[in-house]
C-alpha positions as CSV (number, residue, x, y, z in Angstrom):
1,X,-9.3,11.6,6.9
2,X,-9.3,8.7,4.5
3,X,-7.0,8.4,1.5
4,X,-5.8,6.0,-1.2
5,X,-2.2,5.7,-2.2
6,X,-1.8,4.7,-5.9
7,X,1.4,3.8,-7.6
8,X,3.3,0.9,-9.2
9,X,5.2,-1.7,-7.2
10,X,8.2,-0.1,-5.5
11,X,6.9,3.5,-5.7
12,X,7.1,3.8,-1.9
13,X,3.5,3.5,-0.9
14,X,4.3,1.4,2.2
15,X,7.0,3.7,3.4
16,X,4.8,6.8,3.1
17,X,1.9,5.0,4.7
18,X,4.1,4.2,7.8
19,X,5.0,7.9,8.0
20,X,1.3,8.9,7.9
21,X,0.5,6.3,10.6
22,X,3.1,7.8,12.9
23,X,2.3,11.5,12.2
24,X,-1.5,11.5,11.9
25,X,-2.7,8.5,14.0
26,X,-4.0,6.8,10.8
27,X,-4.4,3.1,10.2
28,X,-2.8,1.5,7.1
29,X,-5.2,-1.0,5.5
30,X,-3.0,-3.4,3.4
31,X,-5.0,-6.1,1.7
32,X,-2.3,-8.7,2.3
33,X,-1.9,-7.8,6.0
34,X,-5.7,-8.0,6.5
35,X,-6.0,-11.4,4.9
36,X,-3.1,-12.8,7.0
37,X,-4.6,-11.4,10.2
38,X,-8.1,-12.6,9.3
39,X,-7.1,-16.2,9.1
40,X,-6.3,-16.4,12.8
41,X,-8.8,-13.9,14.0
42,X,-11.6,-16.3,14.8
43,X,-14.3,-14.0,13.4
44,X,-16.9,-15.2,10.9
45,X,-15.2,-13.2,8.1
46,X,-11.8,-14.6,9.2
47,X,-13.2,-18.2,9.0
48,X,-14.4,-17.5,5.4
49,X,-11.0,-16.2,4.5
50,X,-9.3,-19.2,6.0
51,X,-11.6,-21.6,4.2
52,X,-11.1,-19.9,0.8
53,X,-7.3,-19.8,1.1
54,X,-7.1,-23.4,2.4
55,X,-8.8,-24.4,-0.9
56,X,-6.2,-22.4,-2.8
57,X,-8.8,-20.1,-4.3
58,X,-8.6,-16.4,-4.8
59,X,-10.3,-14.2,-2.2
60,X,-13.2,-12.4,-3.7
61,X,-13.8,-8.6,-3.7
62,X,-16.8,-9.2,-1.5
63,X,-14.6,-10.8,1.2
64,X,-12.0,-8.0,1.0
65,X,-14.7,-5.4,1.3
66,X,-16.0,-7.2,4.3
67,X,-12.6,-7.1,6.0
68,X,-12.3,-3.4,5.3
69,X,-15.8,-2.8,6.7
70,X,-14.7,-4.6,9.9
71,X,-11.7,-2.2,10.2
72,X,-13.7,0.9,9.5
73,X,-16.4,0.1,12.1
74,X,-14.3,-1.3,14.9
75,X,-10.8,0.4,14.8
76,X,-10.3,3.8,16.5
77,X,-8.2,6.0,14.3
78,X,-8.0,9.5,12.8
79,X,-8.3,8.0,9.3
80,X,-7.5,5.1,7.1
81,X,-4.9,4.6,4.3
82,X,-5.9,2.2,1.6
83,X,-2.7,0.6,0.3
84,X,-3.1,-2.0,-2.5
85,X,-6.9,-1.5,-2.7
86,X,-8.8,-0.7,-4.9
87,X,-7.0,-2.2,-7.9
88,X,-9.9,-2.2,-10.3
89,X,-12.8,0.1,-11.2
90,X,-15.3,-2.5,-9.7
91,X,-13.3,-2.4,-6.4
92,X,-13.3,1.4,-6.5
93,X,-17.1,1.4,-6.8
94,X,-17.4,-1.1,-4.0
95,X,-15.2,1.0,-1.7
96,X,-17.2,4.1,-2.5
97,X,-20.4,2.3,-1.6
98,X,-18.9,1.0,1.7
99,X,-17.7,4.5,2.7
100,X,-21.2,5.8,2.1
101,X,-22.7,3.0,4.1
102,X,-20.4,3.6,7.1
103,X,-20.9,7.4,6.9
104,X,-17.3,8.1,5.9
105,X,-15.7,10.0,3.0
106,X,-12.7,9.6,0.7
107,X,-10.7,12.7,1.2
108,X,-7.8,12.3,-1.2
109,X,-6.3,9.9,-3.8
110,X,-2.6,10.4,-4.2
111,X,-0.8,9.1,-7.2
112,X,2.9,8.4,-6.6
113,X,4.3,9.0,-10.1
114,X,7.5,7.4,-11.1
115,X,9.8,7.0,-14.1
116,X,9.8,3.3,-14.9
117,X,13.5,2.9,-15.7
118,X,14.5,4.7,-12.6
119,X,12.1,2.6,-10.6
120,X,13.6,-0.6,-11.9
121,X,17.1,0.6,-11.1
122,X,16.0,1.5,-7.5
123,X,14.1,-1.7,-6.8
124,X,16.8,-4.1,-8.1
125,X,19.0,-2.5,-5.4
126,X,16.4,-3.0,-2.6
127,X,16.6,-5.3,0.4
128,X,14.6,-5.5,3.6
129,X,15.2,-6.4,7.2
130,X,14.1,-10.0,7.8
131,X,12.8,-9.1,11.3
132,X,10.9,-5.8,10.9
133,X,10.7,-5.2,7.2
134,X,12.7,-1.9,7.2
135,X,13.7,-1.2,3.6
136,X,17.2,-0.5,2.5
137,X,18.7,0.3,-0.9
138,X,22.3,-0.2,-2.1
139,X,22.3,3.3,-3.7
140,X,20.3,5.5,-1.5
141,X,20.0,3.8,2.0
142,X,22.6,1.1,2.3
143,X,22.6,-1.5,5.1
144,X,24.6,0.1,8.0
145,X,28.3,-0.8,8.2
146,X,27.8,-2.7,11.4
147,X,25.3,-5.0,9.7
148,X,22.4,-4.1,12.0
149,X,19.0,-2.7,11.1
150,X,18.6,0.9,12.3
151,X,15.0,0.1,13.3
152,X,15.2,-3.1,15.3
153,X,18.9,-4.2,15.4
154,X,18.2,-7.3,13.3
155,X,21.1,-8.8,11.3
156,X,19.2,-10.8,8.7
157,X,18.5,-9.0,5.4
158,X,16.7,-10.4,2.3
159,X,15.9,-9.5,-1.3
160,X,12.6,-10.5,-3.0
161,X,13.1,-13.1,-5.6
162,X,11.0,-11.1,-8.1
163,X,13.0,-7.9,-7.6
164,X,14.8,-8.4,-10.9
165,X,14.5,-6.4,-14.1
166,X,12.3,-8.9,-16.1
167,X,9.9,-9.6,-13.2
168,X,9.6,-5.9,-12.4
169,X,8.8,-4.9,-16.0
170,X,6.0,-7.6,-16.0
171,X,4.6,-6.3,-12.7
172,X,4.7,-2.7,-14.0
173,X,2.7,-3.8,-17.1
174,X,0.1,-5.6,-14.9
175,X,-0.2,-2.4,-12.9
176,X,-0.7,-0.2,-15.9
177,X,-3.3,-2.5,-17.4
178,X,-5.4,-3.1,-14.3
179,X,-4.9,-0.2,-12.0
180,X,-4.1,2.9,-14.1
181,X,-7.8,3.3,-15.1
182,X,-8.4,4.3,-11.5
183,X,-6.5,7.5,-12.3
184,X,-9.1,8.7,-14.7
185,X,-11.9,7.5,-12.4
186,X,-10.7,9.5,-9.4
187,X,-9.6,12.5,-11.6
188,X,-13.2,12.7,-12.9
189,X,-14.4,12.8,-9.3
190,X,-12.0,15.6,-8.4
191,X,-10.1,13.5,-5.8
192,X,-6.8,12.9,-7.6
193,X,-3.5,14.6,-6.8
194,X,0.0,13.5,-7.8
195,X,3.4,13.6,-6.2
196,X,6.9,12.6,-7.4
197,X,7.3,9.1,-6.0
198,X,11.1,9.0,-6.8
199,X,12.1,11.9,-4.6
200,X,13.9,11.5,-1.3
201,X,11.6,9.9,1.4
202,X,11.3,13.2,3.3
203,X,10.6,15.2,0.1
204,X,7.8,12.8,-0.9
205,X,6.4,12.9,2.6
206,X,6.4,16.7,2.4
207,X,4.5,16.7,-0.9
208,X,1.9,14.3,0.6
209,X,1.5,16.5,3.6
210,X,0.9,19.5,1.4
211,X,-1.9,17.6,-0.5
212,X,-3.6,16.5,2.8
213,X,-3.3,19.9,4.4
214,X,-5.2,21.4,1.4
């Protein structure tokens, strides 16, 4: 099973992807993670990525698709979760072509819907473990009283510099301008479903399960 998680910054895509990885033996394909891993991989595609990034240039869609193809054709998994890709209609077309080429299908596109003001309030209270990336929130999941991460025991926590109201509103605007056309694209194909992205983590996970089980 292959699926795309769509939603603005802070909607919880990464959290839900980790749950799916644990429950369904899926692999999360995050563009940022793939690019970082590729630089030190030693593969031909990895060398291309390293050269482009060393020059300070943006990585092309062609390279990203190449990295995804490497994963689809070499990694054993019960499915892939596309997190952060596609972001544009051109990338969506390219991903569709790649899935056809590799004999795979896109089984679901799940939009994690949010209320912008509630999302801003949630993200400005967010922090992460500096060691493992576990996410905490001052309002809904505070850092434990003993100051240790529940996942790895780490004691260093950090907040993103751009997790402030002005930056978040700008990031949301960029998302709606560039990525929201994908909603109409996948709706027309009959692939799109929506869940409430601002529910409790378990509630959102349950809603996603229900979509996938259909």
